[in-house]
C-alpha positions in Angstrom: 1.3 12.2 -18.4 0.6 12.0 -14.7 3.5 9.7 -13.8 1.2 6.7 -12.8 2.5 3.2 -13.4 -0.2 0.5 -12.9 0.4 -2.4 -15.3 -2.7 -4.0 -16.9 -2.1 -7.3 -15.2 -2.1 -5.9 -11.7 -4.9 -7.4 -9.6 -7.0 -4.5 -8.1 -10.3 -5.0 -6.3 -13.4 -2.9 -6.9 -14.0 0.7 -5.7 -10.2 1.5 -5.5 -9.7 5.3 -5.4 -6.8 7.4 -6.5 -6.5 10.8 -4.8 -4.0 13.2 -6.5 -2.7 10.3 -8.5 0.7 11.6 -9.5 3.9 9.6 -9.0 2.0 6.4 -8.2 3.8 3.1 -8.9 2.3 -0.4 -8.3 4.1 -3.6 -9.3 2.3 -5.9 -11.6 2.4 -8.8 -9.1 0.8 -6.7 -6.3 -2.7 -7.7 -5.2 -5.0 -4.9 -4.0 -8.3 -5.7 -2.2 -11.5 -3.8 -2.4 -12.0 -0.1 -1.5 -8.3 0.7 -1.3 -7.4 4.4 -1.2 -4.1 5.5 -2.8 -2.6 9.0 -2.6 0.2 10.6 -4.6 3.7 9.2 -4.4 2.7 5.7 -3.2 4.9 2.8 -4.2 3.8 -0.8 -3.9 6.7 -3.0 -5.2 8.9 -6.0 -4.9 12.5 -6.4 -3.7 13.8 -7.6 -7.0 12.9 -9.0 -10.4 10.7 -12.1 -10.2 10.1 -11.7 -6.5 6.6 -11.4 -4.9 5.0 -8.1 -4.3 2.7 -7.1 -1.4 -0.8 -8.3 -0.9 -3.1 -5.5 0.3 -6.4 -6.3 2.1 -9.7 -4.5 1.8 -10.4 -1.0 3.1 -6.7 -0.1 3.3 -5.7 3.6 3.1 -2.3 4.8 1.9 -1.0 8.2 2.9 1.0 10.2 0.4 4.6 9.1 -0.3 4.2 5.8 1.6 6.1 2.7 0.4 5.1 -0.9 0.8 7.7 -3.3 -0.5 8.4 -7.0 -0.5 6.6 -10.3 0.1 4.2 -9.1 2.8 0.5 -8.9 3.7 -1.3 -5.8 4.8 -4.4 -6.7 6.7 -7.9 -5.3 6.2 -8.8 -1.8 7.5 -5.1 -0.7 7.9 -4.0 2.9 7.6 -0.5 3.5 6.3 0.7 7.0 7.2 2.3 9.5 4.9 6.0 8.7 4.4 5.9 5.3 6.1 8.2 2.7 4.7 6.7 -0.8 5.3 8.7 -4.0 4.8 7.0 -6.4 7.0 3.5 -7.9 7.3 0.8 -6.0 9.2 -2.3 -7.5 10.9 -5.8 -6.2 10.2 -7.0 -3.0 12.0 -3.5 -1.5 12.3 -2.0 2.0 11.9 1.5 2.1 10.3 3.7 5.2 10.6 7.3 6.2 10.4 10.5 5.1 8.7 11.2 2.4 9.6 7.5 1.6 10.0 6.0 1.2 13.5 2.8 -0.8 13.7 0.0 0.1 16.2 -3.5 -1.3 16.7 -6.1 1.2 15.4 -7.8 1.3 18.8 -4.7 2.8 20.5 -3.0 4.8 17.7 -3.6 8.5 17.8 
């Protein structure tokens, strides 16, 4: 009804929040940490059938229409900006923005 696809076997930590949860897709092999925030249009997926999906740390925030895809790690306390397309691992305390994604330390990103 809302266009949300989160398979039952997806690993999701506690206190995950969905804001405006339409058009949300999460691969069943993705691993989401605790207190993750997901907005509308977010895709977390793999590069092909049977391949690994992203591993998302704790306290990660996804902007609307952001895409995280492939065998990558997203560190704790990372912010992924709206419309960002992320295909490589990100250290903790980062800000990700743009397409292709650019990664900045949270302390310097404005």
